MARMARKE-97653 format. One record per residue: residue in one letter; x, y, z of N, C-alpha, C in turn. Coordinates in steps of 0.02 Angstrom, whole numbers, padded with zeros to 5 digits, always signed. Layout:
! MARMARKE-97653
<A, <X, Y, Z>, <X, Y, Z>, <X, Y, Z>>
...
! end
This chain:
! MARMARKE-97653
<X, <+05146, +05884, +04722>, <+05196, +05842, +04753>, <+05180, +05769, +04739>>
<X, <+05231, +05731, +04725>, <+05222, +05660, +04711>, <+05250, +05619, +04769>>
<X, <+05208, +05574, +04794>, <+05228, +05525, +04844>, <+05218, +05456, +04814>>
<X, <+05257, +05409, +04838>, <+05250, +05339, +04816>, <+05241, +05296, +04878>>
<X, <+05200, +05244, +04872>, <+05187, +05200, +04928>, <+05188, +05128, +04903>>
<X, <+05225, +05086, +04941>, <+05225, +05014, +04926>, <+05249, +04975, +04987>>
<X, <+05236, +04910, +04985>, <+05261, +04864, +05035>, <+05309, +04816, +05001>>
<X, <+05364, +04800, +05037>, <+05411, +04751, +05010>, <+05441, +04712, +05067>>
<X, <+05465, +04652, +05052>, <+05495, +04612, +05104>, <+05569, +04627, +05110>>
<X, <+05604, +04587, +05148>, <+05675, +04599, +05161>, <+05719, +04590, +05099>>
<X, <+05691, +04560, +05046>, <+05727, +04551, +04983>, <+05704, +04600, +04929>>
<X, <+05666, +04651, +04949>, <+05637, +04701, +04903>, <+05584, +04672, +04857>>
<X, <+05555, +04615, +04876>, <+05501, +04584, +04838>, <+05437, +04623, +04849>>
<X, <+05400, +04637, +04794>, <+05336, +04672, +04800>, <+05277, +04633, +04771>>
<X, <+05290, +04581, +04731>, <+05234, +04548, +04699>, <+05246, +04476, +04679>>
<X, <+05190, +04441, +04670>, <+05192, +04372, +04645>, <+05128, +04363, +04603>>
<X, <+05138, +04349, +04539>, <+05081, +04338, +04493>, <+05031, +04396, +04496>>
<X, <+05057, +04458, +04496>, <+05017, +04519, +04497>, <+04974, +04526, +04560>>
<X, <+04998, +04496, +04615>, <+04965, +04504, +04680>, <+05019, +04514, +04732>>
<X, <+04998, +04531, +04792>, <+05046, +04537, +04847>, <+05061, +04468, +04873>>
<X, <+05125, +04453, +04888>, <+05144, +04385, +04909>, <+05131, +04372, +04983>>
<X, <+05096, +04416, +05017>, <+05081, +04408, +05088>, <+05014, +04440, +05102>>
<X, <+04986, +04426, +05159>, <+04925, +04460, +05181>, <+04938, +04485, +05252>>
<X, <+04954, +04549, +05257>, <+04964, +04581, +05321>, <+04910, +04634, +05327>>
<X, <+04857, +04616, +05362>, <+04798, +04660, +05367>, <+04817, +04730, +05392>>
<X, <+04862, +04733, +05441>, <+04884, +04796, +05468>, <+04913, +04842, +05414>>
<X, <+04951, +04813, +05368>, <+04980, +04853, +05315>, <+04928, +04875, +05265>>
<X, <+04879, +04833, +05251>, <+04825, +04853, +05206>, <+04787, +04913, +05235>>
<X, <+04776, +04912, +05300>, <+04742, +04968, +05333>, <+04785, +05032, +05329>>
<X, <+04850, +05024, +05338>, <+04896, +05080, +05332>, <+04893, +05110, +05262>>
<X, <+04895, +05067, +05211>, <+04891, +05089, +05142>, <+04826, +05128, +05130>>
<X, <+04770, +05100, +05153>, <+04706, +05134, +05143>, <+04704, +05201, +05179>>
<X, <+04732, +05204, +05239>, <+04733, +05267, +05276>, <+04772, +05320, +05239>>
<X, <+04828, +05301, +05210>, <+04871, +05350, +05176>, <+04843, +05371, +05108>>
<X, <+04807, +05327, +05074>, <+04786, +05342, +05005>, <+04713, +05360, +04997>>
<X, <+04672, +05346, +05047>, <+04601, +05362, +05038>, <+04593, +05437, +05029>>
<X, <+04546, +05455, +04989>, <+04531, +05525, +04974>, <+04590, +05561, +04941>>
<X, <+04632, +05524, +04906>, <+04689, +05553, +04870>, <+04682, +05538, +04795>>
<X, <+04721, +05573, +04756>, <+04729, +05556, +04685>, <+04784, +05504, +04682>>
<X, <+04770, +05448, +04650>, <+04820, +05395, +04643>, <+04833, +05380, +04570>>
<X, <+04895, +05358, +04557>, <+04915, +05338, +04490>, <+04940, +05266, +04494>>
<X, <+04917, +05225, +04448>, <+04939, +05156, +04445>, <+04946, +05135, +04372>>
<X, <+04983, +05081, +04362>, <+04988, +05052, +04296>, <+04931, +05004, +04282>>
<X, <+04929, +04979, +04222>, <+04874, +04935, +04200>, <+04870, +04871, +04242>>
<X, <+04926, +04839, +04254>, <+04924, +04776, +04293>, <+04901, +04787, +04364>>
<X, <+04920, +04843, +04395>, <+04896, +04858, +04462>, <+04821, +04871, +04460>>
<X, <+04798, +04905, +04409>, <+04726, +04917, +04400>, <+04689, +04850, +04396>>
<X, <+04714, +04803, +04355>, <+04682, +04738, +04349>, <+04680, +04702, +04417>>
<X, <+04735, +04706, +04454>, <+04738, +04676, +04521>, <+04686, +04708, +04567>>
<X, <+04679, +04773, +04563>, <+04630, +04809, +04606>, <+04558, +04788, +04588>>
<X, <+04545, +04777, +04524>, <+04476, +04759, +04505>, <+04458, +04689, +04530>>
<X, <+04507, +04645, +04537>, <+04491, +04579, +04564>, <+04475, +04584, +04638>>
<X, <+04504, +04633, +04673>, <+04491, +04642, +04744>, <+04425, +04680, +04755>>
<X, <+04416, +04736, +04719>, <+04358, +04779, +04731>, <+04297, +04757, +04690>>
<X, <+04307, +04715, +04640>, <+04253, +04694, +04595>, <+04218, +04756, +04566>>
<X, <+04154, +04765, +04580>, <+04117, +04823, +04554>, <+04110, +04879, +04604>>
<X, <+04139, +04871, +04663>, <+04135, +04924, +04714>, <+04179, +04982, +04694>>
<X, <+04163, +05042, +04719>, <+04206, +05100, +04703>, <+04274, +05094, +04736>>
<X, <+04324, +05121, +04703>, <+04391, +05126, +04733>, <+04389, +05181, +04786>>
<X, <+04431, +05176, +04838>, <+04427, +05225, +04893>, <+04469, +05288, +04882>>
<X, <+04474, +05310, +04820>, <+04516, +05367, +04804>, <+04473, +05424, +04777>>
<X, <+04497, +05485, +04783>, <+04464, +05542, +04753>, <+04463, +05534, +04677>>
<X, <+04521, +05514, +04652>, <+04528, +05504, +04580>, <+04579, +05449, +04569>>
<X, <+04565, +05404, +04523>, <+04610, +05349, +04507>, <+04630, +05356, +04434>>
<X, <+04696, +05366, +04424>, <+04724, +05374, +04357>, <+04763, +05312, +04339>>
<X, <+04751, +05284, +04281>, <+04787, +05225, +04257>, <+04832, +05246, +04200>>
<X, <+04897, +05238, +04210>, <+04947, +05254, +04158>, <+04954, +05195, +04111>>
<X, <+04926, +05202, +04051>, <+04926, +05146, +04004>, <+04912, +05173, +03934>>
<X, <+04929, +05132, +03884>, <+04911, +05148, +03815>, <+04849, +05109, +03794>>
<X, <+04822, +05071, +03840>, <+04761, +05033, +03826>, <+04700, +05075, +03843>>
<X, <+04645, +05059, +03812>, <+04581, +05091, +03830>, <+04549, +05050, +03886>>
<X, <+04519, +05085, +03933>, <+04486, +05052, +03990>, <+04415, +05079, +03995>>
<X, <+04367, +05035, +03996>, <+04297, +05054, +04003>, <+04276, +05041, +04075>>
<X, <+04292, +05088, +04118>, <+04277, +05082, +04189>, <+04269, +05153, +04216>>
<X, <+04210, +05170, +04237>, <+04196, +05239, +04259>, <+04234, +05258, +04322>>
<X, <+04264, +05209, +04357>, <+04302, +05224, +04418>, <+04371, +05253, +04404>>
<X, <+04394, +05249, +04342>, <+04462, +05271, +04326>, <+04463, +05317, +04266>>
<X, <+04518, +05355, +04262>, <+04533, +05394, +04203>, <+04599, +05369, +04175>>
<X, <+04603, +05362, +04110>, <+04664, +05339, +04078>, <+04708, +05399, +04064>>
<X, <+04772, +05393, +04081>, <+04822, +05443, +04062>, <+04874, +05407, +04020>>
<X, <+04905, +05444, +03975>, <+04950, +05414, +03926>, <+05024, +05426, +03940>>
<X, <+05040, +05477, +03982>, <+05111, +05493, +03991>, <+05124, +05518, +04061>>
<X, <+05188, +05514, +04080>, <+05210, +05541, +04145>, <+05195, +05615, +04149>>
<X, <+05203, +05650, +04094>, <+05190, +05723, +04095>, <+05119, +05739, +04116>>
<X, <+05071, +05696, +04098>, <+05002, +05707, +04119>, <+04998, +05710, +04196>>
<X, <+05038, +05670, +04229>, <+05038, +05670, +04303>, <+05078, +05729, +04329>>
<X, <+05135, +05742, +04300>, <+05178, +05797, +04324>, <+05144, +05865, +04318>>
<X, <+05095, +05870, +04275>, <+05059, +05933, +04266>, <+04999, +05941, +04313>>
<X, <+04986, +05891, +04354>, <+04932, +05896, +04403>, <+04956, +05940, +04461>>
<X, <+04917, +05990, +04479>, <+04936, +06037, +04531>, <+04909, +06016, +04600>>
<X, <+04904, +05952, +04611>, <+04882, +05926, +04676>, <+04928, +05869, +04696>>
<X, <+04924, +05850, +04760>, <+04965, +05794, +04783>, <+04940, +05730, +04751>>
<X, <+04988, +05688, +04732>, <+04973, +05626, +04697>, <+05012, +05570, +04731>>
<X, <+04979, +05512, +04739>, <+05013, +05452, +04764>, <+05021, +05403, +04707>>
<X, <+05082, +05379, +04697>, <+05097, +05326, +04649>, <+05090, +05260, +04687>>
<X, <+05046, +05215, +04662>, <+05031, +05154, +04700>, <+05051, +05090, +04664>>
<X, <+05087, +05095, +04610>, <+05113, +05034, +04578>, <+05096, +05029, +04505>>
<X, <+05123, +04982, +04474>, <+05170, +04931, +04494>, <+05242, +04951, +04483>>
<X, <+05283, +04901, +04477>, <+05356, +04910, +04474>, <+05377, +04961, +04421>>
<X, <+05352, +04954, +04360>, <+05374, +05000, +04307>, <+05351, +05071, +04319>>
<X, <+05293, +05079, +04348>, <+05268, +05146, +04364>, <+05311, +05177, +04420>>
<X, <+05327, +05137, +04470>, <+05372, +05161, +04523>, <+05439, +05184, +04493>>
<X, <+05465, +05144, +04449>, <+05531, +05159, +04420>, <+05528, +05224, +04380>>
<X, <+05474, +05234, +04343>, <+05467, +05295, +04303>, <+05460, +05358, +04345>>
<X, <+05426, +05352, +04403>, <+05412, +05411, +04443>, <+05462, +05424, +04499>>
<X, <+05506, +05376, +04513>, <+05554, +05386, +04568>, <+05594, +05451, +04562>>
<X, <+05616, +05471, +04503>, <+05654, +05534, +04498>, <+05614, +05596, +04518>>
<X, <+05548, +05590, +04520>, <+05505, +05647, +04536>, <+05474, +05644, +04605>>
<X, <+05485, +05589, +04641>, <+05451, +05578, +04705>, <+05483, +05618, +04761>>
<X, <+05441, +05655, +04796>, <+05463, +05693, +04855>, <+05464, +05649, +04917>>
<X, <+05416, +05603, +04921>, <+05410, +05559, +04980>, <+05402, +05487, +04958>>
<X, <+05432, +05442, +04996>, <+05423, +05370, +04987>, <+05395, +05341, +05052>>
<X, <+05338, +05309, +05048>, <+05307, +05275, +05105>, <+05319, +05201, +05093>>
<X, <+05368, +05173, +05128>, <+05387, +05104, +05117>, <+05371, +05063, +05180>>
<X, <+05330, +05011, +05170>, <+05316, +04963, +05223>, <+05362, +04904, +05212>>
<X, <+05405, +04891, +05262>, <+05450, +04833, +05257>, <+05416, +04774, +05292>>
<X, <+05393, +04727, +05251>, <+05362, +04666, +05278>, <+05418, +04620, +05301>>
<X, <+05414, +04599, +05363>, <+05468, +04557, +05390>, <+05466, +04487, +05360>>
<X, <+05525, +04460, +05348>, <+05532, +04393, +05322>, <+05549, +04392, +05247>>
<X, <+05553, +04330, +05222>, <+05568, +04318, +05152>, <+05509, +04281, +05121>>
<X, <+05489, +04301, +05062>, <+05430, +04273, +05030>, <+05447, +04253, +04959>>
<X, <+05403, +04214, +04929>, <+05413, +04195, +04859>, <+05375, +04242, +04814>>
<X, <+05407, +04259, +04758>, <+05374, +04303, +04711>, <+05415, +04313, +04649>>
<X, <+05392, +04361, +04607>, <+05425, +04371, +04542>, <+05438, +04445, +04526>>
<X, <+05419, +04490, +04570>, <+05427, +04561, +04555>, <+05462, +04596, +04612>>
<X, <+05518, +04627, +04596>, <+05561, +04658, +04646>, <+05573, +04732, +04630>>
<X, <+05582, +04772, +04683>, <+05606, +04840, +04675>, <+05682, +04835, +04674>>
<X, <+05709, +04830, +04614>, <+05781, +04820, +04606>, <+05818, +04882, +04583>>
<X, <+05784, +04940, +04588>, <+05813, +05002, +04564>, <+05816, +05055, +04618>>
<X, <+05799, +05038, +04679>, <+05793, +05087, +04733>, <+05862, +05107, +04759>>
<X, <+05874, +05172, +04761>, <+05934, +05201, +04791>, <+05910, +05254, +04840>>
<X, <+05915, +05240, +04904>, <+05890, +05287, +04955>, <+05940, +05341, +04972>>
<X, <+05997, +05344, +04938>, <+06047, +05396, +04952>, <+06020, +05467, +04938>>
<X, <+05968, +05472, +04898>, <+05938, +05537, +04883>, <+05884, +05557, +04933>>
<X, <+05874, +05515, +04983>, <+05819, +05526, +05031>, <+05844, +05523, +05103>>
<X, <+05808, +05559, +05146>, <+05819, +05556, +05218>, <+05761, +05518, +05249>>
<X, <+05776, +05475, +05297>, <+05725, +05441, +05335>, <+05695, +05491, +05384>>
<X, <+05630, +05504, +05379>, <+05598, +05554, +05422>, <+05549, +05523, +05472>>
<X, <+05532, +05459, +05461>, <+05486, +05426, +05507>, <+05496, +05351, +05503>>
<X, <+05493, +05320, +05561>, <+05501, +05247, +05566>, <+05457, +05222, +05623>>
<X, <+05416, +05172, +05610>, <+05370, +05145, +05659>, <+05372, +05069, +05656>>
<X, <+05401, +05039, +05706>, <+05413, +04966, +05708>, <+05353, +04930, +05738>>
<X, <+05330, +04878, +05703>, <+05276, +04835, +05726>, <+05299, +04762, +05719>>
<X, <+05263, +04715, +05750>, <+05287, +04645, +05747>, <+05295, +04617, +05676>>
<X, <+05250, +04633, +05630>, <+05253, +04604, +05563>, <+05280, +04651, +05509>>
<X, <+05283, +04716, +05525>, <+05301, +04765, +05474>, <+05333, +04826, +05506>>
<X, <+05376, +04858, +05468>, <+05406, +04921, +05489>, <+05385, +04974, +05438>>
<X, <+05352, +05026, +05462>, <+05330, +05081, +05418>, <+05383, +05135, +05417>>
<X, <+05401, +05156, +05358>, <+05451, +05209, +05351>, <+05426, +05262, +05302>>
<X, <+05449, +05323, +05314>, <+05437, +05377, +05267>, <+05504, +05411, +05253>>
<X, <+05519, +05418, +05189>, <+05580, +05450, +05167>, <+05562, +05514, +05130>>
<X, <+05601, +05566, +05140>, <+05592, +05630, +05105>, <+05654, +05643, +05063>>
<X, <+05641, +05665, +05001>, <+05696, +05681, +04956>, <+05738, +05736, +04987>>
<X, <+05805, +05727, +04984>, <+05851, +05778, +05010>, <+05844, +05842, +04971>>
<X, <+05849, +05897, +05005>, <+05843, +05963, +04973>, <+05904, +05978, +04931>>
! end
């Protein structure tokens, strides 16, 4: 099963200069709770962003797969070359970014974990392809700075 997780503001903004345009500690904890001990898939730019945060520390995932055509010399990750490599995994997988990876996997995602960060922020990367008509809202949890939602693909 494929799940996707991301945070976006009220304008569907998800990034600025390959980083998050806000710092909401509560949402970072939510992300870690949902993805720790999971298999995650990310694109190259998200991987680079993660390495600036974690430096040489281990990533908090069971397995970290980077979808790229580049070679990566980092024992914390495995490089995968195609979407099919992920679709053939017989375990639950979380897609954790970036925009192009989300766009490629949306047709296959069973669940979307979307954190709506309140307010408008400056940035350069938007989720401009999202159509929730194929999903049902199954969970919503309102907090002062963020609203956590979970959507399930309609049967």
